[in-house]
N, C-alpha and C positions, 0 to 999 in steps of 0.2 A: 504494500500500500504506500503510495507516494505521500509526501508531506502536504500536498495541496488537495488531496482527495476529500470531496464533500459528499459524494454519493457514488453509486454504481450506475453504469450505463447499460441498458438492456438493448442489445444490438440484434436487429432482425437478420434473417438469413441472407437478405439482399444487401446487407452492409449498412443500412440506415439505422440511426439511433431511434428506437421506438419511444423510450421514456427514460427517466432517471429514477432510481430506487434508493431508498434510505440505506444508510450503512448498517443499521441494526436489523437486517432481515433475519427471520427465524432460521435456524440451522436446517430445518426440514424443507425450506422453500427451494424450489428448483425452477429454472426457466422452461418454457415450452420447448419441444423438440426443434432443433435448428437455431434457436436463439442462443446468444452467448451473453455473458455478463463480464464487463471489464471495469476497472476503476476509472472514474470519469477523467482523472488527470493523465490517463494513459491512452486516451482516444487519439487516433492519428490526426495530424494537421489536415484541415479541410473537411472534417466530418460533418455530416448533415443529419438533421432531425428528419424522420420519415414524414413525407407529405401527409397532410390531413385529408383522409379520404371520406370523411363524414359528408353526406349529401348536404348541399346548401339549401336551406329552407326557401320556398318560393316567396314567402313574405313573413314579416314580423310586425308586431303592433308598433304604432308610433311611440308608445311608452317604452317598449323594450329597446328600440334603437336609440332613443334619447338617453335611457339609463346606461346603455353600453357606451355611448359617446362620453358621458360624464365620467363613468368609471375608468375610461381610458384616457382621461386628461383632455378631452375635447369639449370645451364649454359650449353651452347653447348660444352664448354671445359670439363665439367663434364661428358657429354654424351660420348665424344670421349675417355676420360679416362676410363669410364665404359666399353666401347667396347674393349679398349686395355687390360682390366683386365680379359676378358673372357679367361679361361685357355686353352681351346682347340683351336689350331691354325686355323683349318678349320672352326669351328663354328665362331670364331672371324672374319675371313675374310668374311664369308657369311653375318654375321650381318653388317659388315662395308659396304659391297656392297649395302645391303638393305638400310641402313641408308643414305649413300651418294647418291644413284642413283634412288631409287624408288620414283615416283611422289606421291604415296599414301602410308599410313601406314595402313595395314589391321589388324583389331583386332584379327583375328584368325590365323594370320601368325605365324608359329612356331619360327621364328627368334625374335619375340617380347618377348617371354618368357625369354630368357637369357639376353636380354637388360634390360627389366624391373627388373629382379632379380639383375643385376649388379647395377642398380640405386636405389635399395632398395624399389621398388614399388610393392605393393601387387596386386593381381588380382582385388580387389575392387577399388583400387586407379587407376589402368589402365582403368577400365570401366568408372570411373568418369572423367578421363582425356579425354576420347573419347567423353563422353556426353558434356563436356564443350568446347572442341576444335572444335567441329562441328559448334559452334556459333561464332568462331573467324574469 
């Protein structure tokens, strides 16, 4: 065990890191077949966490996505400022109507693209936001 180890890395058969495990695993615990466990400070340079393969929800409630944003350090004032920064007046107004009045946020809605872009969120980050927000 290295001096910097804080956990064990559970490595999938394809080489991706699935998750991290606490150091105090019961002695009877064993990984699933094909998985390996290595000290986290011994992972090779350039290691990657396994991609999240959880399906992206089609929509989440307006409350859920707002809570997710706040919990991830994106204030509602920042969202309002991002909407206000959309250069095209009609697009800005349409996004504002969606943000202010829609009871749900649809992942595939075309108005989500300019809002996410204005917030600096990538497609992958928006997908992850929906995956997490559905559980709030």
